[in-house]
C-alpha positions as CSV (number, residue, x, y, z in Angstrom):
1,M,-34.9,40.8,-11.3
2,T,-31.9,38.5,-10.6
3,V,-31.9,34.8,-10.5
4,V,-29.8,32.8,-8.1
5,S,-28.9,29.4,-9.3
6,H,-28.9,26.5,-6.8
7,E,-26.0,24.2,-6.4
8,P,-26.6,20.8,-7.8
9,I,-28.0,18.4,-5.3
10,H,-25.8,15.4,-4.6
11,S,-27.3,12.4,-3.1
12,E,-25.5,10.4,-0.4
13,R,-25.1,7.5,-2.8
14,S,-23.2,9.6,-5.5
15,S,-20.8,11.1,-2.9
16,W,-20.1,7.6,-1.5
17,W,-19.5,6.3,-4.9
18,A,-17.3,9.3,-5.8
19,Q,-15.1,8.6,-2.8
20,L,-14.4,5.0,-4.0
21,L,-12.9,6.5,-7.2
22,V,-10.3,8.6,-5.4
23,P,-6.8,7.3,-6.3
24,E,-5.4,8.2,-3.0
25,L,-7.8,5.7,-1.3
26,W,-6.6,2.9,-3.5
27,A,-2.9,3.9,-2.9
28,F,-3.5,3.9,0.9
29,L,-5.2,0.4,0.7
30,A,-2.3,-1.0,-1.4
31,I,0.3,0.3,1.1
32,A,-1.7,-1.1,4.0
33,V,-1.8,-4.5,2.4
34,I,1.9,-4.4,1.6
35,W,2.8,-3.8,5.3
36,L,0.2,-6.3,6.5
37,S,2.0,-8.9,4.5
38,V,5.3,-7.9,6.1
39,L,3.6,-8.3,9.5
40,F,2.3,-11.7,8.8
41,T,5.7,-12.8,7.3
42,A,7.4,-11.6,10.5
43,I,5.0,-13.6,12.6
44,Y,4.5,-16.8,10.5
45,G,7.4,-16.7,7.9
46,P,10.2,-19.1,7.9
47,D,13.9,-18.3,8.1
48,I,16.3,-18.3,5.2
49,R,19.0,-20.9,6.0
50,T,22.2,-21.1,4.0
51,N,25.1,-23.6,4.4
52,G,28.5,-22.8,3.1
53,A,31.1,-25.2,1.7
54,G,33.3,-25.0,4.7
55,G,30.5,-25.8,7.2
56,D,29.5,-22.2,7.7
57,S,25.9,-21.5,8.1
58,A,23.7,-18.4,8.3
59,I,20.1,-17.8,9.3
60,V,18.3,-14.7,8.2
61,P,14.6,-14.1,8.9
62,S,12.6,-13.9,5.6
63,V,11.0,-10.7,6.8
64,V,14.2,-8.9,6.0
65,V,13.9,-9.6,2.3
66,V,10.1,-9.0,2.3
67,G,10.6,-5.8,4.2
68,L,13.1,-4.5,1.6
69,F,10.7,-5.2,-1.3
70,A,7.9,-3.7,0.8
71,F,9.8,-0.5,1.2
72,L,10.5,-0.3,-2.5
73,S,6.9,-1.1,-3.5
74,T,5.6,1.4,-0.9
75,W,7.8,4.1,-2.5
76,A,6.5,3.2,-6.0
77,V,2.9,3.2,-5.0
78,A,3.2,6.5,-3.1
79,V,4.9,8.2,-6.0
80,F,2.2,7.2,-8.5
81,G,-0.8,7.1,-6.1
82,F,-0.3,10.4,-4.3
83,R,1.0,12.6,-7.1
84,N,-0.9,15.8,-8.1
85,R,-2.9,15.6,-11.3
86,R,-3.3,19.2,-12.3
């Protein structure tokens, strides 16, 4: 006589909780928040105004600087959050 073992029964609560522990989810949320901050800086952020000694002035939107750092931080989060852990 052979015995067939059943697969372990997983409740809905345990599978929902297990999905919260997935690192890719947290990496995705972090990247989404980073780019939402860029969006709100683009809409509501002030300009960076500089005045030179000779009367020259320059105006740069602050989203340019925030976007640069958002790109770099997105790269860092993606490298560590989406890497294979074998």
